[in-house]
C-alpha positions as CSV (number, residue, x, y, z in Angstrom):
1,M,79.6,105.2,118.9
2,T,76.9,107.2,120.8
3,F,77.4,110.8,120.4
4,A,76.8,112.9,123.4
5,A,73.4,114.8,123.3
6,A,74.9,118.2,124.1
7,D,78.1,118.2,122.1
8,A,79.7,121.1,120.4
9,G,78.7,122.1,116.8
10,A,75.1,120.8,116.9
11,G,72.5,122.2,114.5
12,T,72.6,123.1,110.9
13,I,75.6,125.1,109.5
14,A,75.9,126.9,106.2
15,G,78.8,125.2,104.6
16,G,81.1,127.2,102.3
17,G,81.8,126.4,98.6
18,I,85.5,126.3,97.5
19,A,86.1,127.2,93.7
20,L,89.4,126.4,92.1
21,S,90.3,128.2,88.8
22,G,93.5,127.1,87.0
23,L,95.0,126.4,90.3
24,T,98.8,125.6,90.2
25,V,100.8,125.1,93.4
26,A,104.6,124.8,93.3
27,Y,107.7,123.9,95.2
28,D,110.9,125.6,94.0
29,R,109.1,126.5,90.8
30,R,108.2,123.0,90.1
31,P,104.3,122.4,90.0
32,A,102.9,119.9,92.5
33,V,99.4,120.7,91.5
34,R,98.7,122.1,88.0
35,D,95.9,123.8,86.3
36,V,93.1,122.4,88.6
37,D,89.6,123.7,87.9
38,G,86.4,122.8,89.7
39,R,84.3,123.4,92.7
40,F,83.7,121.8,96.1
41,A,79.9,122.7,96.6
42,P,78.6,124.1,99.9
43,G,77.9,121.2,102.2
44,S,79.6,118.5,100.1
45,L,81.5,115.6,101.5
46,T,84.5,115.0,99.1
47,A,87.4,112.7,99.1
48,V,90.6,113.6,97.3
49,V,92.6,110.5,96.2
50,G,95.4,109.7,93.8
51,P,99.0,108.3,93.6
52,N,101.7,109.2,96.1
53,G,103.1,112.4,95.1
54,A,100.0,113.4,93.3
55,G,99.6,116.7,95.1
56,K,96.8,115.8,97.4
57,S,98.3,117.3,100.5
58,T,99.6,120.2,98.5
59,L,96.1,120.9,97.3
60,I,94.6,120.8,100.9
61,K,97.2,123.0,102.2
62,A,96.8,125.6,99.5
63,I,92.9,125.7,100.2
64,A,93.8,126.0,104.0
65,G,96.0,129.0,103.1
66,T,99.3,127.5,104.4
67,L,100.7,127.3,100.9
68,A,101.0,130.1,98.3
69,V,99.3,129.8,95.0
70,A,101.7,129.9,92.0
71,A,99.0,130.6,89.3
72,G,95.1,130.6,89.1
73,R,93.0,131.3,92.2
74,I,91.1,129.8,95.0
75,D,87.8,131.4,95.7
76,R,86.6,130.7,99.2
77,G,83.4,132.5,98.8
78,G,84.2,135.2,101.3
79,L,84.9,132.8,104.2
80,A,87.1,134.2,106.8
81,P,90.2,131.9,107.8
82,C,88.6,131.2,111.1
83,H,85.8,129.5,109.2
84,L,88.2,126.9,107.8
85,G,89.1,123.9,110.0
86,Y,92.3,122.2,108.9
87,L,93.8,119.0,110.3
88,P,97.3,118.2,108.8
89,Q,98.9,114.8,108.7
90,A,99.7,113.3,112.0
91,A,103.5,113.4,111.2
92,E,103.4,117.2,110.9
93,I,102.0,117.6,114.5
94,D,104.4,117.9,117.4
95,R,103.1,116.0,120.4
96,S,106.2,116.7,122.5
97,F,104.9,120.1,123.7
98,P,103.5,119.7,127.2
99,L,99.8,120.3,126.7
100,S,97.0,118.5,128.2
101,V,94.2,116.9,126.3
102,G,91.8,119.7,127.5
103,D,94.0,122.5,126.6
104,T,94.6,121.1,123.2
105,V,90.8,120.9,122.6
106,L,90.5,124.5,123.8
107,L,92.8,125.7,121.0
108,G,89.8,125.2,118.8
109,A,88.0,128.1,120.6
110,W,90.8,130.6,119.8
111,R,88.7,132.7,117.4
112,R,86.3,133.4,120.4
113,T,88.8,133.7,123.3
114,G,91.8,135.2,121.5
115,A,95.3,133.9,121.7
116,L,95.7,135.1,125.3
117,G,92.1,135.3,126.3
118,G,90.7,133.5,129.3
119,V,88.2,130.6,129.0
120,D,84.7,130.9,130.5
121,A,82.6,128.2,132.0
122,A,80.6,127.8,128.9
123,T,83.6,127.3,126.7
124,A,85.1,124.9,129.2
125,Q,81.9,122.9,129.2
126,E,81.8,122.8,125.3
127,A,85.4,121.3,125.5
128,R,84.2,118.6,127.9
129,N,81.2,118.0,125.6
130,A,83.5,117.6,122.7
131,L,85.7,115.1,124.3
132,A,82.6,113.1,125.3
133,T,81.5,113.1,121.6
134,V,84.8,111.6,120.5
135,G,84.7,109.0,123.2
136,L,87.2,110.6,125.7
137,A,85.1,111.9,128.5
138,G,87.1,112.5,131.6
139,M,90.5,112.6,130.0
140,G,90.9,116.4,129.9
141,R,93.9,116.5,132.4
142,R,95.8,113.7,130.6
143,P,99.0,114.9,128.8
144,V,98.6,114.4,125.0
145,G,102.0,112.8,124.9
146,A,100.7,109.8,126.8
147,L,97.9,109.1,124.3
148,S,97.8,106.4,121.6
149,S,97.7,107.6,118.0
150,G,93.9,106.8,117.9
151,Q,93.2,108.7,121.0
152,F,95.3,111.7,119.9
153,Q,93.4,111.8,116.6
154,R,90.2,111.7,118.5
155,V,91.5,114.8,120.5
156,L,92.1,116.7,117.3
157,F,88.7,115.9,116.0
158,A,87.3,117.3,119.4
159,R,89.3,120.5,118.7
160,L,87.5,120.7,115.4
161,L,84.2,120.3,117.1
162,L,85.0,123.2,119.3
163,Q,86.2,125.3,116.3
164,D,82.8,124.9,114.8
165,A,84.2,125.6,111.2
166,R,82.0,125.9,108.2
167,V,84.7,124.1,105.9
168,I,86.7,121.2,107.3
169,L,90.0,120.1,105.6
170,L,91.4,116.8,106.7
171,D,94.8,115.4,105.4
172,E,94.9,111.6,105.8
173,P,93.0,111.6,108.9
174,F,92.7,107.9,109.3
175,N,96.3,107.0,108.5
176,A,97.9,104.6,111.3
177,I,95.0,104.6,113.6
178,D,92.8,101.6,114.7
179,S,89.8,100.5,112.9
180,R,87.4,101.3,115.7
181,T,88.7,104.9,115.9
182,T,88.4,105.2,112.2
183,G,84.8,104.0,112.3
184,D,83.8,106.5,115.0
185,L,85.5,109.4,113.3
186,L,83.9,108.5,110.0
187,D,80.5,108.7,111.9
188,L,81.5,112.3,112.9
189,L,82.3,113.1,109.2
190,R,78.9,111.9,108.2
191,R,77.4,114.1,111.0
192,W,79.2,117.1,109.9
193,H,78.0,116.5,106.4
194,G,74.4,116.1,107.7
195,Q,74.7,119.4,109.4
196,G,75.6,121.2,106.1
197,R,79.3,121.6,106.6
198,T,81.8,121.2,103.6
199,V,84.1,118.4,104.4
200,I,87.2,117.7,102.1
201,A,89.4,114.8,103.0
202,V,92.6,113.2,101.5
203,L,92.3,109.6,101.7
204,H,93.9,106.3,100.4
205,D,91.3,103.6,101.2
206,L,89.1,103.5,98.0
207,D,86.6,101.1,99.7
208,Q,86.2,103.6,102.4
209,V,85.7,106.4,99.8
210,R,83.1,104.4,98.0
211,A,81.1,103.6,101.2
212,V,81.2,107.1,102.8
213,F,82.0,109.9,100.3
214,P,79.4,111.0,97.7
215,D,82.0,113.0,95.7
216,T,85.5,112.4,94.8
217,L,88.5,114.3,93.2
218,L,91.0,111.9,91.6
219,I,94.2,113.9,91.1
220,A,97.5,113.1,89.6
221,R,99.0,116.5,89.7
222,E,96.3,117.4,87.4
223,A,92.7,116.6,87.9
224,I,91.9,113.3,86.4
225,A,88.2,113.3,87.3
226,W,85.9,115.1,89.8
227,G,82.3,114.4,90.6
228,P,80.2,111.7,92.0
229,T,82.4,108.9,93.4
230,G,80.9,106.2,91.3
231,A,81.7,108.0,88.1
232,V,85.2,108.9,89.1
233,L,86.5,105.8,90.5
234,T,86.2,103.9,87.3
235,P,88.8,101.4,86.0
236,A,89.5,103.8,83.2
237,N,90.2,106.7,85.5
238,L,92.3,104.8,87.9
239,L,94.4,103.5,85.0
240,R,94.9,107.2,83.9
241,A,96.1,108.1,87.3
242,R,98.4,105.0,87.6
243,E,99.9,105.9,84.1
244,A,100.5,109.6,85.2
245,A,102.2,108.2,88.3
246,E,104.4,105.9,86.4
247,A,105.4,108.8,84.2
248,W,106.9,110.6,87.2
249,D,108.4,107.5,88.9
250,A,105.6,107.1,91.6
251,P,103.9,103.8,90.7
252,W,100.4,103.3,92.1
253,S,98.0,100.5,91.6
254,G,94.8,102.2,92.4
255,R,93.9,99.5,94.8
256,T,92.6,99.8,98.3
257,V,95.1,100.5,101.0
258,A,94.3,99.4,104.4
């Protein structure tokens, strides 16, 4: 993929650090994430991995501010909510609403335009540039309901480009999309990392994590290991995660998932 030269979000950005202190998040008073301590360094590129039901999505939602903290705290370093870009799982996004591709991308500019604000020529051009960056040039008028899963995910990444956030939170961003789209969007993650943004992504493909992500948090409701990916994704740590999963009836092999 060749990125457009004049795309949104170019330049160097001061990424924000996220510190977790004794973080516990619960559903109906039952902890889904328990006593997690650690820090996502400013400008880091971190994968969050673990068994099904391990609390990965719960953790991302808590950092994004969409789930309440039951105990402990999240220190976002004074970042305003508008500086956090959050992309939930595709299953949580309603594509039936009659929006065009261009209008969906422009939602990323809400902190500049306001919920009911108009879009000036410069912002409209940024949206076109963002679409070109993700390989969807000229598709701004197409309804989002007519897109493939891969195309729709590209649109959502274009929206993140327009948001220009300092911290980007992604929940299984490559689930059920084609390999070409995955490769193109991974290139965009590398680029955000190169710009100094903090990127945190929930993933399942451990080969992908080893190839792209310098840092990894392995979680099984509690943090199993957190640090450089090579030191985290060891057979011993993956076994600990698997054993934790088996203890709450969510078996997981720790193997790569395509």
